C-alpha positions in Angstrom: -7.6 26.1 -42.7 -8.7 23.0 -40.8 -7.9 22.6 -37.2 -5.8 19.5 -36.3 -7.6 16.7 -34.5 -7.0 16.7 -30.7 -4.7 14.0 -29.5 -6.4 10.6 -29.0 -7.0 9.9 -25.3 -6.8 6.2 -24.5 -8.9 4.9 -21.7 -8.5 1.7 -19.6 -10.9 -0.5 -17.7 -10.4 -2.0 -14.3 -8.5 -5.1 -15.3 -5.9 -3.0 -17.1 -5.8 -0.5 -14.2 -5.0 -3.4 -11.8 -2.2 -4.6 -14.0 -0.6 -1.1 -13.8 -1.6 -0.3 -10.2 -1.8 -3.3 -7.9 -3.9 -1.7 -5.2 -7.2 -2.9 -3.8 -10.4 -1.5 -5.2 -11.2 0.1 -1.9 -7.8 1.8 -1.7 -8.2 3.2 -5.2 -11.7 4.4 -4.4 -10.6 6.1 -1.2 -7.6 7.7 -3.0 -10.0 9.0 -5.8 -12.3 10.4 -3.2 -9.4 12.3 -1.5 -8.2 13.6 -4.8 -5.0 11.5 -4.7 -5.7 9.3 -7.7 -7.2 10.0 -11.2 -10.9 9.9 -11.1 -12.8 7.2 -13.0 -15.6 8.2 -15.4 -18.5 6.5 -17.1 -18.0 5.8 -20.8 -21.5 4.3 -21.0 -24.0 3.6 -18.2 -22.3 0.3 -17.4 -18.7 0.9 -18.4 -16.3 2.7 -16.0 -12.9 3.7 -17.3 -9.8 5.8 -16.3 -7.8 8.1 -18.6 -4.5 6.2 -19.3 -2.4 9.4 -19.6 -3.6 10.5 -16.1 -2.8 7.1 -14.6 0.6 7.1 -16.2 1.3 10.6 -15.0 0.2 9.6 -11.4 2.6 6.6 -11.5 5.4 8.9 -12.6 4.7 11.4 -9.8 4.6 8.5 -7.3 7.9 7.2 -8.6 9.6 10.6 -8.3 8.3 11.7 -4.9 9.3 10.2 -1.5 6.5 8.4 0.2 6.4 8.5 4.0 6.0 5.1 5.5 2.9 4.6 7.7 3.7 4.1 11.4 3.2 0.6 12.7 -0.2 -0.1 14.3 -0.5 0.2 18.1 -1.4 -3.5 18.8 -2.6 -2.5 22.3 -5.5 -0.7 20.8 -6.9 -3.5 18.7 -10.3 -4.9 19.5 -9.7 -8.5 18.6 -6.7 -10.2 20.3 -5.4 -7.1 22.1 -1.9 -7.3 23.5 -1.8 -6.6 27.2 0.9 -4.8 29.0 3.6 -7.1 30.2 4.0 -7.1 34.0 7.1 -9.3 33.9 9.3 -6.2 33.6 7.8 -4.9 36.9 8.4 -8.2 38.7 4.7 -8.8 39.6 4.4 -12.3 38.1 5.5 -15.4 39.8 8.5 -17.2 38.2 7.6 -19.5 35.3 7.8 -23.3 36.1 
């Protein structure tokens, strides 16, 4: 008796992935590296694809699990345009004209 054919696995390229998951390339790459997103694979030496079923399953998991919001950045620690501590609250500045 012949074995049934395995189910057809559809793959998607980057443009289709971006239609489904509107994240930056660098974000997707970082998430793949950390194991938080389905890994891409080479279909040919120049063609990178993702398994559509894996991406859809990832989206469903994301939809069903609560995502903790990232804390706001500490603007006092930025390198460009740092925000300095306000001395007005301590009364050290002369009154504004």
